[in-house]
Steps between C-alpha positions, in 0.01 A plus 500: 500500500642835401485787739376805323621838629295795403711800399334827569558779252734778614321812601605858424597539863730200473675644196542831685663330800735299276601810305562691823730221621701511176532879522612480864758232418638703210525810718666307781771349278562833324540675836730220618716546189517877536588468869785261416631738233487791745688298760781429252499842334822696512556854626509814287824689439369778724444255786848348461662844495318604819615180672862554389495863611393428857866415576746783437798262502517139383812290563589144405732269310553474126654278237605684185512326163659673202420329173654580162318414180801309364574309823326190632593554865408793722751678722376489860568710807317549829459737789250730669264763361331810637203668332419844643199670345629852572851436366558202270663156512821360646647167386774381738681213330675259739604217263710440301649850550376765737363814338207740527279644227256772608247654264347832604251706301763712322829312545658163574781410741750216455711385795791255474612243758758749627227754574575738216183666371428645160196718441364493146248739346177324408532592134805273477317202649141529370408136567561513876359852517178377339487210745536739795238742368239234428546291814512809721172620349341156530604464866368852566157425353567766235353324197474827308878525504527137386255558216683817396828309465383168358228307322352249741381142472369342819356161589424317823333200655405398852855499642736664249535796264721608210571846364670582169632853454599620152698828518368798305828695498670443165848523650410224746338291227838476322633288789194364680209307354297461819507448876303207640405493868332190643380442852288320755161607632288425805174691551384630836296259709535194721688689770689723254388862529654634178574374149853365460710535185870435444717503188674167444683584177606803302633445148639747252469371145765679296519560129680223314360222720711555813332508841573590862270331752486536877316225691399622845411317822502534879309828498513718811335837541596823672406866513843656438852447365812470711756782487731274297224435245408868480859587411452339156234759414686816611 
């Protein structure tokens, strides 16, 4: 004996309920997707610059790699760096030979292992002068100055960012193709009151395929330079 099951026709109300469920499900999954994208979204350049500028002085360690277009191996050196938003950058090389290279806004200073210093007008070293101008402006949250000196390309994700700076000055363009700054990012929240940003590499891509790249780590922050550090910017 077959059991017959009577199927009742769907009413208009039933179709309405079913449609409402589909609409709710679609909305829920769309909202879930947008929420996930927002969680992984990267910061804007403005937000990174503000986070960098909250510390007047950034210190740490660096590894420098100089690469020539016609060489397969890079020349490496290492030491300590200082980035001061009001002054410029100091690279203190410890290995293989001690030396100091400081780049201020209008001049550079070279110091040998014996302590002899040579001050050079910025026009004679446009690459390092451009680096000092752009990084000082970026660490001062002065994006107008950055935009005045270079064309900008910026990208970011949830925990990192990258900035490409193409110099506008024709004299600088003869030696420098672009400066690339990359860094880490951690937004405020979960016990962290402010956004955190730090530069982890700074590369100068030179004309002809050569490059000078500083890879930075061990960041420490301060509000002022020491008297010894200030002496490089006199």
